[in-house]
Short mmCIF file of the C-alpha atoms (twelve columns), coordinates in Angstrom:
data_MODEL
# 
_entry.id   MODEL 
# 
loop_
_atom_site.group_PDB 
_atom_site.id 
_atom_site.type_symbol 
_atom_site.label_atom_id 
_atom_site.label_alt_id 
_atom_site.label_comp_id 
_atom_site.label_asym_id 
_atom_site.label_seq_id 
_atom_site.Cartn_x 
_atom_site.Cartn_y 
_atom_site.Cartn_z 
_atom_site.pdbx_PDB_model_num 
ATOM 1  C CA . MET A 1  0.000   0.000  0.000   1 
ATOM 2  C CA . THR A 2  1.372   3.377  -1.035  1 
ATOM 3  C CA . GLN A 3  1.088   6.414  1.256   1 
ATOM 4  C CA . VAL A 4  1.093   9.851  -0.361  1 
ATOM 5  C CA . PRO A 5  1.013   13.221 1.447   1 
ATOM 6  C CA . LEU A 6  -1.899  15.454 0.448   1 
ATOM 7  C CA . ARG A 7  0.285   18.140 -1.160  1 
ATOM 8  C CA . GLU A 8  1.956   15.534 -3.376  1 
ATOM 9  C CA . ALA A 9  -1.426  13.942 -4.195  1 
ATOM 10 C CA . GLN A 10 -2.738  17.297 -5.401  1 
ATOM 11 C CA . ASP A 11 0.102   17.541 -7.902  1 
ATOM 12 C CA . CYS A 12 -0.397  14.069 -9.376  1 
ATOM 13 C CA . LEU A 13 -4.071  13.304 -8.716  1 
ATOM 14 C CA . GLU A 14 -4.818  12.022 -12.211 1 
ATOM 15 C CA . ASP A 15 -1.947  9.528  -11.994 1 
ATOM 16 C CA . LEU A 16 -3.032  8.385  -8.522  1 
ATOM 17 C CA . LEU A 17 -6.615  7.859  -9.687  1 
ATOM 18 C CA . ALA A 18 -5.416  5.782  -12.630 1 
ATOM 19 C CA . ARG A 19 -3.400  3.620  -10.236 1 
ATOM 20 C CA . VAL A 20 -6.430  3.189  -7.955  1 
ATOM 21 C CA . GLU A 21 -8.558  2.180  -10.958 1 
ATOM 22 C CA . GLU A 22 -5.974  -0.505 -11.722 1 
ATOM 23 C CA . GLY A 23 -6.445  -1.906 -8.215  1 
ATOM 24 C CA . GLU A 24 -3.581  -0.328 -6.270  1 
ATOM 25 C CA . GLU A 25 -4.383  0.760  -2.720  1 
ATOM 26 C CA . ILE A 26 -3.256  4.290  -1.957  1 
ATOM 27 C CA . LEU A 27 -3.595  6.229  1.288   1 
ATOM 28 C CA . ILE A 28 -3.580  10.011 1.194   1 
ATOM 29 C CA . THR A 29 -2.223  11.409 4.443   1 
ATOM 30 C CA . ARG A 30 -2.837  14.788 6.075   1 
ATOM 31 C CA . PRO A 31 -1.117  16.139 9.173   1 
ATOM 32 C CA . GLY A 32 -3.164  15.525 12.300  1 
ATOM 33 C CA . ARG A 33 -6.019  13.823 10.456  1 
ATOM 34 C CA . PRO A 34 -6.801  10.223 9.582   1 
ATOM 35 C CA . PRO A 35 -5.660  9.100  6.124   1 
ATOM 36 C CA . VAL A 36 -8.172  8.588  3.325   1 
ATOM 37 C CA . ARG A 37 -8.239  5.736  0.839   1 
ATOM 38 C CA . PRO A 38 -9.684  6.653  -2.582  1 
ATOM 39 C CA . GLY A 39 -11.501 3.885  -4.372  1 
ATOM 40 C CA . PRO A 40 -14.240 3.200  -6.885  1 
ATOM 41 C CA . VAL A 41 -17.807 3.869  -5.795  1 
ATOM 42 C CA . GLN A 42 -19.862 0.723  -5.417  1 
ATOM 43 C CA . PRO A 43 -23.597 1.290  -5.924  1 
ATOM 44 C CA . HIS A 44 -25.657 0.149  -2.972  1 
ATOM 45 C CA . GLU A 45 -28.672 -1.998 -3.624  1 
ATOM 46 C CA . GLY A 46 -31.722 0.188  -4.162  1 
ATOM 47 C CA . GLU A 47 -29.663 3.330  -4.791  1 
ATOM 48 C CA . VAL A 48 -29.191 2.839  -8.520  1 
ATOM 49 C CA . LEU A 49 -30.706 5.720  -10.465 1 
ATOM 50 C CA . PRO A 50 -33.539 4.789  -12.805 1 
ATOM 51 C CA . SER A 51 -33.026 5.244  -16.498 1 
ATOM 52 C CA . LEU A 52 -34.010 8.581  -18.015 1 
ATOM 53 C CA . ARG A 53 -36.528 6.878  -20.297 1 
ATOM 54 C CA . ARG A 54 -38.272 5.181  -17.369 1 
ATOM 55 C CA . TRP A 55 -38.356 8.500  -15.508 1 
ATOM 56 C CA . ARG A 56 -39.800 10.343 -18.530 1 
ATOM 57 C CA . ASP A 57 -42.423 7.632  -19.026 1 
ATOM 58 C CA . SER A 58 -43.492 8.025  -15.398 1 
ATOM 59 C CA . LEU A 59 -44.277 11.736 -15.821 1 
ATOM 60 C CA . GLU A 60 -47.889 12.621 -16.293 1 
ATOM 61 C CA . GLY A 61 -48.674 15.796 -18.186 1 
ATOM 62 C CA . THR A 62 -51.850 17.726 -17.468 1 
ATOM 63 C CA . GLY A 63 -53.688 20.244 -19.579 1 
ATOM 64 C CA . GLU A 64 -53.394 20.818 -23.275 1 
ATOM 65 C CA . PRO A 65 -50.261 19.980 -25.264 1 
ATOM 66 C CA . LEU A 66 -47.584 22.672 -25.268 1 
ATOM 67 C CA . SER A 67 -47.776 22.894 -29.059 1 
ATOM 68 C CA . GLU A 68 -51.431 23.958 -28.762 1 
ATOM 69 C CA . THR A 69 -50.571 26.620 -26.164 1 
ATOM 70 C CA . VAL A 70 -47.859 28.050 -28.443 1 
ATOM 71 C CA . ARG A 71 -50.245 28.064 -31.395 1 
ATOM 72 C CA . GLN A 72 -52.861 29.953 -29.368 1 
ATOM 73 C CA . GLN A 73 -50.287 32.514 -28.184 1 
ATOM 74 C CA . ARG A 74 -49.166 33.130 -31.766 1 
ATOM 75 C CA . ASP A 75 -52.750 33.590 -32.922 1 
ATOM 76 C CA . GLU A 76 -53.437 36.074 -30.084 1 
ATOM 77 C CA . ASP A 77 -50.304 38.080 -30.909 1 
ATOM 78 C CA . ARG A 78 -51.400 38.419 -34.556 1 
ATOM 79 C CA . CYS A 79 -54.687 40.080 -33.646 1 
# 
């Protein structure tokens, strides 16, 4: 396991993240504070976001279609 001081980690963060993605364990240390271990986020069961299509399909519109409202506004502006 590699330990890297925070100031050094700030200078080479992209490299450190690539190493973490490859499976290397890295601890980032800060004076007087517990170290942190960056790692990939694991989705928790039930916390996965629904697909955009499923979300859109669940929406229920009320009233007239927007196209009709726009058409009416245009007709009113012409008078």
